[in-house]
C-alpha positions as MATLAB code, in Angstrom:
seq = 'MRGNKWQLSGKSILITGAAQGIGATTARLLAARQARLSLVDVQGDTLQQLALDLGAAACWQQVDITQPEALETAVAAILDRFGHLDVAVVNAGVVTVGSVEHGDPGAFERVIAVNLLGSWRTVRAVLPHIIATRGYILFVSSLAGTTQGPLHAAYNSSKAGLNAFANTLRLEVQGLGVDIGVAHLIYTATETGRGAVEHPLMRDLPGLQVMKPQPVEKTAAMLVRGMERRSRTIITPAARLARLTPDVFQVFLEGLARRRGWASAIREQERADRGKDVSS';
ca = [
       0.000    0.000    0.000;
       2.852    2.372    0.804;
       3.783    4.552   -2.163;
       0.297    4.374   -3.704;
      -2.458    6.822   -2.903;
      -4.837    5.419   -0.307;
      -8.361    6.688   -0.733;
      -9.554    8.264    2.513;
     -13.183    8.553    1.449;
     -15.283    6.421    3.771;
     -12.355    5.619    6.051;
     -13.024    5.717    9.801;
     -10.423    8.047   11.314;
      -9.790    8.915   14.957;
      -8.012   12.176   15.790;
      -6.901   12.967   19.331;
      -6.322   16.594   20.275;
      -8.867   17.523   17.613;
     -10.512   20.612   19.120;
      -8.191   23.218   17.668;
      -4.886   23.847   15.895;
      -3.388   21.053   13.817;
      -6.008   18.504   14.887;
      -8.990   20.653   13.924;
      -7.484   21.788   10.624;
      -6.607   18.203    9.709;
     -10.169   17.166   10.530;
     -11.549   19.788    8.169;
      -9.331   18.563    5.334;
     -10.349   14.960    5.971;
     -14.027   15.899    6.071;
     -13.608   17.404    2.603;
     -12.392   13.954    1.492;
     -15.554   12.337    2.900;
     -13.774   10.549    5.736;
     -15.749    9.456    8.788;
     -14.277   11.304   11.717;
     -14.134   10.549   15.417;
     -12.866   13.623   17.243;
     -11.415   13.381   20.746;
     -10.211   16.160   23.053;
     -10.530   17.436   26.607;
     -12.079   20.679   25.292;
     -15.677   19.573   24.950;
     -17.415   22.788   23.878;
     -14.902   23.619   21.153;
     -14.899   20.023   19.951;
     -18.670   19.860   19.786;
     -18.808   22.991   17.643;
     -16.203   21.571   15.259;
     -18.183   18.345   14.895;
     -21.348   20.339   14.181;
     -19.483   22.323   11.525;
     -18.255   19.131    9.860;
     -21.678   17.516    9.685;
     -23.102   14.044   10.083;
     -19.873   12.230    9.184;
     -18.177   13.530   12.346;
     -18.752   12.522   15.952;
     -17.046   13.884   19.042;
     -16.212   12.755   22.556;
     -14.704   14.710   25.418;
     -11.881   12.449   26.582;
      -8.730   12.835   28.661;
      -6.282   10.481   26.946;
      -4.419    9.943   30.214;
      -7.468    7.997   31.433;
      -7.497    4.469   29.931;
     -11.129    3.742   30.829;
     -12.267    6.876   29.020;
     -10.295    5.854   25.946;
     -11.786    2.369   25.922;
     -15.268    3.868   26.148;
     -14.485    6.267   23.303;
     -13.202    3.503   21.035;
     -16.262    1.371   21.786;
     -18.472    4.301   20.769;
     -16.510    4.729   17.518;
     -17.022    1.073   16.651;
     -20.705    1.370   17.490;
     -21.039    4.412   15.226;
     -18.865    3.438   12.260;
     -18.326   -0.294   12.677;
     -14.553   -0.220   12.298;
     -11.448    1.957   12.632;
      -8.971    2.482    9.792;
      -6.705    5.297   10.985;
      -5.619    6.719   14.328;
      -3.982   10.146   14.340;
      -2.183   10.372   17.679;
      -2.008   14.135   17.863;
      -2.918   15.290   21.389;
      -0.096   17.109   23.122;
       0.799   19.863   25.558;
       3.942   21.859   26.255;
       5.552   23.716   29.138;
       8.455   26.164   29.134;
      11.023   26.230   31.917;
      14.476   25.068   32.858;
      15.244   21.663   34.314;
      16.471   23.409   37.457;
      13.518   25.687   38.140;
      10.640   24.567   35.921;
       7.322   23.514   37.449;
       7.568   19.782   38.323;
       3.824   19.276   37.951;
       3.832   20.816   34.486;
       6.765   18.625   33.467;
       4.972   15.478   34.576;
       1.753   16.555   32.837;
       3.593   16.889   29.507;
       4.997   13.372   29.827;
       1.601   12.049   30.939;
      -0.210   13.488   27.925;
       2.359   13.381   25.131;
       3.961   10.022   25.832;
       1.812    8.006   28.215;
      -1.398    9.317   26.656;
      -0.155    8.301   23.213;
       0.705    4.837   24.529;
      -2.744    4.501   26.079;
      -4.373    5.640   22.836;
      -2.508    3.012   20.847;
      -3.353    0.290   23.371;
      -7.034    1.126   22.919;
      -7.058    1.251   19.113;
      -4.410   -1.250   18.030;
      -6.552   -4.415   17.797;
      -9.032   -2.553   15.608;
      -6.330   -1.037   13.384;
      -4.862   -4.519   12.943;
      -8.309   -5.832   11.989;
      -8.602   -3.298    9.149;
      -4.911   -3.425    8.175;
      -4.919    0.288    8.850;
      -2.532    3.119    9.665;
      -1.378    4.883   12.831;
       0.122    8.359   12.513;
       2.058    9.833   15.426;
       2.251   13.624   15.375;
       5.738   14.189   16.741;
       8.215   17.025   16.338;
      11.704   17.767   15.177;
      12.259   18.416   18.905;
      12.294   14.654   19.315;
      15.492   14.538   17.249;
      17.280   17.833   17.959;
      16.632   19.433   21.341;
      16.519   23.133   22.126;
      16.585   24.784   25.573;
      13.771   25.207   28.100;
      11.595   22.421   26.674;
      13.005   19.368   28.451;
       9.590   17.804   29.059;
       8.354   18.327   25.504;
      11.662   17.264   23.943;
      11.773   14.124   26.082;
       8.169   13.228   25.326;
       8.687   13.532   21.570;
      11.965   11.599   21.617;
      10.132    8.904   23.543;
       7.253    9.014   21.079;
       9.655    8.445   18.189;
      11.161    5.432   19.971;
       7.701    4.113   20.775;
       6.640    4.382   17.124;
       9.777    2.601   15.943;
       9.176   -0.218   18.422;
       5.530   -0.558   17.441;
       6.483   -0.680   13.768;
       8.624   -3.739   14.431;
       5.832   -5.448   16.326;
       3.237   -5.091   13.534;
       5.445   -6.074   10.618;
       3.594   -8.511    8.386;
       0.164   -7.605    9.753;
      -0.656   -5.080    7.043;
      -0.443   -2.142    9.445;
       1.679    0.912    8.648;
       3.121    3.282   11.265;
       3.942    6.886   10.418;
       5.666    9.655   12.341;
       5.307   13.340   11.482;
       8.404   15.276   12.555;
       6.812   18.718   12.596;
       8.517   22.077   12.790;
       7.200   25.186   14.544;
       3.597   25.603   13.417;
       1.427   28.685   13.883;
      -0.923   27.339   16.525;
      -1.739   28.944   19.858;
       0.255   26.255   21.661;
       3.190   26.542   19.291;
       3.403   30.312   19.534;
       3.120   30.200   23.308;
       6.053   27.813   23.537;
       8.420   29.271   20.958;
       7.686   32.948   21.643;
       7.684   32.603   25.440;
       9.752   35.399   27.087;
      12.299   32.887   28.382;
      12.907   31.714   24.815;
      12.653   35.118   23.186;
      15.287   36.665   25.458;
      18.012   34.090   24.843;
      20.877   35.901   23.069;
      21.584   34.650   19.573;
      18.562   32.325   19.371;
      16.668   33.086   16.191;
      12.958   32.297   16.378;
      11.963   30.824   13.052;
       8.901   31.944   11.166;
       6.068   29.522   11.950;
       4.685   27.256    9.271;
       0.977   27.919    8.579;
      -1.231   25.362   10.269;
      -2.964   24.670    6.955;
       0.339   23.580    5.420;
       1.110   21.297    8.344;
      -2.350   19.720    8.207;
      -2.045   19.188    4.446;
       1.248   17.357    5.057;
      -0.477   15.030    7.486;
      -3.316   14.272    5.082;
      -0.886   13.539    2.253;
       0.998   11.272    4.635;
      -2.201    9.385    5.398;
      -2.989    9.003    1.706;
       0.463    7.494    1.173;
       0.572    5.643    4.506;
       3.942    7.314    4.889;
       6.583    6.116    7.321;
       8.030    9.625    7.756;
       6.438   13.036    7.240;
       8.726   16.056    7.336;
       9.205   19.325    5.487;
      12.149   19.400    3.052;
      13.707   22.287    4.999;
      13.912   20.180    8.161;
      15.048   16.935    6.548;
      18.763   17.675    6.991;
      18.332   18.284   10.726;
      16.488   14.989   10.986;
      19.238   13.122    9.113;
      22.184   14.704   10.952;
      20.877   15.491   14.450;
      24.276   15.359   16.150;
      25.597   18.162   13.951;
      22.718   20.458   14.869;
      22.900   19.508   18.548;
      26.610   20.339   18.751;
      25.932   23.640   16.977;
      23.297   24.555   19.577;
      25.612   23.611   22.430;
      28.325   25.895   21.055;
      25.845   28.731   20.627;
      24.591   28.264   24.183;
      28.152   28.406   25.524;
      29.216   31.429   23.480;
      26.096   33.478   24.131;
      25.725   32.655   27.816;
      22.322   30.987   27.757;
      22.769   29.424   31.198;
      23.236   32.821   32.833;
      20.443   34.403   30.799;
      17.992   31.650   31.758;
      18.816   31.917   35.453;
      18.555   35.703   35.424;
      15.162   35.651   33.737;
      13.810   32.907   35.989;
      14.998   34.801   39.098;
      13.173   37.872   37.837;
      10.020   35.849   37.208;
      10.127   34.302   40.677;
      10.562   37.777   42.146;
       7.415   38.920   40.353;
       5.509   35.899   41.691;
       6.587   36.682   45.264;
       5.693   40.370   45.042;
       2.249   39.585   43.704;
];
């Protein structure tokens, strides 16, 4: 199947983290291809409105993917509605900004719980049904899983873990007709993406150039094309070199951090922020 265009019309597709951003835009593109959509997110009101906009071929469920019972219930409802499941887009994710030394421990653990453990729980719930249809699982990861920048230890770790998880799963379904894809996304113009990349702690690091975000519509179109091709890897051409030679880019960032004094800048900014918290 890989390499040929897979018709998405009539396919039953689950999208986690579907209420807004990349998930919602991808859902709209898939609806235009007459896919049957099951939309999952913790943001119930926003998700419900999206499902109403997309029409009768879309259903929605307010689900926290860190809760396995809720996921099992959601998958059962999908099977009851559409009879089968062809594609799972494992997209739900959160991010926090802060240093390893002073970042919020609870926020760090929440990122791992959602991005990595939530993805694992999602796959556990859907995998038997994807195997039954010889379907496709697409993990929405990030270039941050390959080359790590500062102040995003939780997010970077979760995406590196997600990549390893996808690679392991791919080995375990070989010969079953199931394809596993990973999208190594770059900075995309979503509310979450802007909040992470343009956070004051990031913005004030000397010498760190904040790249121009990729439009969310372009990112979503990449994902849909990847589904149509049951692609193993989805990545923009501009980021392919960083994906292929991660050590080179990592060493470059380490040299930049040393030369421009990122450690001192981070500590100074975090001290200032803690001072503001105390005074308030």
